[in-house]
N, C-alpha and C positions, 0 to 999 in steps of 0.2 A: 625300881618298881617297888611301891609299898605294899606289905601284906594288905589283904583285903580289910581286916579288922582294924589296921592303923589308918586305912584311908577313909573308913566309914567313921570312926572316932574322929576324925579331922573335920568333918563335915558340921556345918550348923544345923542347929534344929529347924526343923519346917515351922514357919510363919502360921499361926492360926489363921482360919478362913472365917471371916464373919459374914454370915447371911442373915437377912431380915426374916423374922418369922411371918409367914403368910397365912396364919390360921387365928382363931380366936378360942382360948379355952373354955369359954361359955358354949360356943358352937360345937367344939369339937374337944370333948374333955377327954383327958389323957394322952393326946395327941400334940404333935407341933409339926405343922407343914412349912417346907422350905420352897422357894422357887430359884432353881440352879440352872444358870445358862452355861451348857459344856464349852470350855475353851479350847479350841481345836485350829491349829494354823500351821504354815510351812516357814520355815527359817533356816537359809543356806542348804536348801534343797532336802531339808530333813523335816519330818512329821513331828510337830510338836503338840503337847497338850496340858490342858491344866491338871495340877496333881491331884486337887480336892474335887474338882467339878466332874473330871471323868471317872474319877474312883467311885464317885456317887452314881453316875449315869451309866458306868459300864460294869463295875466289878463288885459293888455292895448289893450282895444278894439278902434278900428278906429272910430274917432268920437265922442267916449265916454269919452275916458281917458284924464285927463290933467297931463302933465309931465312938471315938472320945469327944465329948461335947461340953461346951459351957454356956451360961447365959450372960451376955454382956448388955447391960441395961443403959437405957438412954433416957432419962428422967424428963427431957425437954422434948421427946417426940412420942407424944400419946394423944389420945382423943380429949376433947374438952369434957369436964365434969357436967357441964349443963347438956342434957340430951337434946336440948331444943336448939342448939347452936347449929349453924350450918357449917360443913366443911368443904374445902376445896383441896382436892388431891391430884398432884402433877407427878406421874410416875411412868416413865418410858422404860421399855424392855423390862428387866426383872426387877426395875424401880416400882413396880407395881405390886410387890410381895407385900410390905406392910399395910396397903391399902385394901387389898383384899382381906386381911385381916381385920381392918377398921370397919368395912363393911360388914363382916359376918358379927363382929361385936355389937356393932350399933343395932342389927336385926334382932340378935339374941336379947338385947338389952330393951327392946322396943323404942329405941330412940325415935324422936319425931322430927329431928333436924333434917335439913336438906342435904343431900350428898352429890357431889359433883367429881366425876374423875375425868382428866384428861390424860390420855393414855396413847404413846406412840411407838413405832417401831419401823422397822423397813418395809414389810410387804403385809398385806392384810391378809393374804392366803395362808402364810406360813408362819406368821410371827405376831398374831393376835392372841395372846395368851389370855386363858379363861374366858374364850368368846362366848362361849355357850352359856358360862355362869354369869357373865356380866349383862348379857343380853336377857337373861330371865329377871335379873334384878331391876333392869331397866323396864322391862314390860310391867312386872309388878309394881312400879314406882319407888321403890326402895332406892334405887339409883336414880335420883332426879335428874342429874344430866351425864350424858356420856360422850364425850368429844375425842374423835381420834385423829392421829397424824401419822400415815405412813409414808415415809420419806421417798421410797423408791417406786410407788404406785401411779407417779406421774413424773413429766419432764422437768418440772420445778420442784426440788426438793421442799417438803413441808415438815416443820418439827413442832414439837408441843408449844414452843414460844410463840409460833406463829398462831395458833389457835387461840392462845391467851389475848393476843393483840386483835384478832377478828372479832372476839365476844368481849372487847374492853369494857363497854356500857355494862354489859349484864355482870361481869366479873366485879367490877365496882361497886355495883348494886349489892352484891353479896356480901363483899367485905364491909360496907357501910351497915348491913344488917347483923354484924358480928361474926362473919365467917372466920373459921381458923383456916389458914393457909399452909400446906404441906408440900414439901418436894422430895424427891427420893430418886438417886439413879447416880450418874456420873458427875462426880464432884468437880471434875477438873474442866469440863466444858459447859454441859448442858445446865448444871446448876447457876453457872454465872450466866449464861443465856436467859434463863428463867427469871433471875433476878434483874436484869436488865429489863426484861418485858414487863415484869410487875410494877418497876418505877415508872415505865412508858405509860402502863395502864391507869396509875393513879393519876399522872400527869395530864394526860389525854381525857380520860372521862370524869376525871374529878376536878378538872379546870386549875390544877396547881403547877407552880413553878418546879423547876427540877430539884431546888432546893426544899420545897413544901413536900414534894414527893417524897423526897429522902428521909424527911421528919416523919412521914406518914407511915413508911414501911418499917422505920426503926422503932416506932410505936407499936406496929404488929409484932414484932420481934420481942 
């Protein structure tokens, strides 16, 4: 058995966790908000938990814990410079994080462009993140459209890509009006399904062939 210090020295350093910032510096000066889902599950009859997510949820006490942070920027994922441009945001689960920041930023800037959020999760009663805040934005008109997809609230599972297809004509009208389209969340499955749905929306509502729809989406990118 190695000595504890030798054992620890042989371990790899923890990989950094990347969380999308869910606030706007204009709306919350001097603050950075995060939207973190605590990872908890069982494996081989043992309770397991995410190292960073449960540290933030359970053990990082305000004013007592020190957490090392850094900023990882993405120059391709930001609001349009034109405040009159519409934006369509697809963000299931904690993928809503950057779009909460987008909505706060646009309101602080006095942007007049339309805002459409398509949000999804498992159950509305327990998983509707920022429900009151979003409802207030919808009531005030700042959030022009709010469509939700809660997969476990009915027998047939419904996801965000299904809402896109249901409202294909309106979604295509927004794209034709210059809307910027964003998606944030599970890259391995959800993002691919949303991309497929986006191609289908352009083909169906735009009267285009699959190849023409692919060219349209490529032009958006």
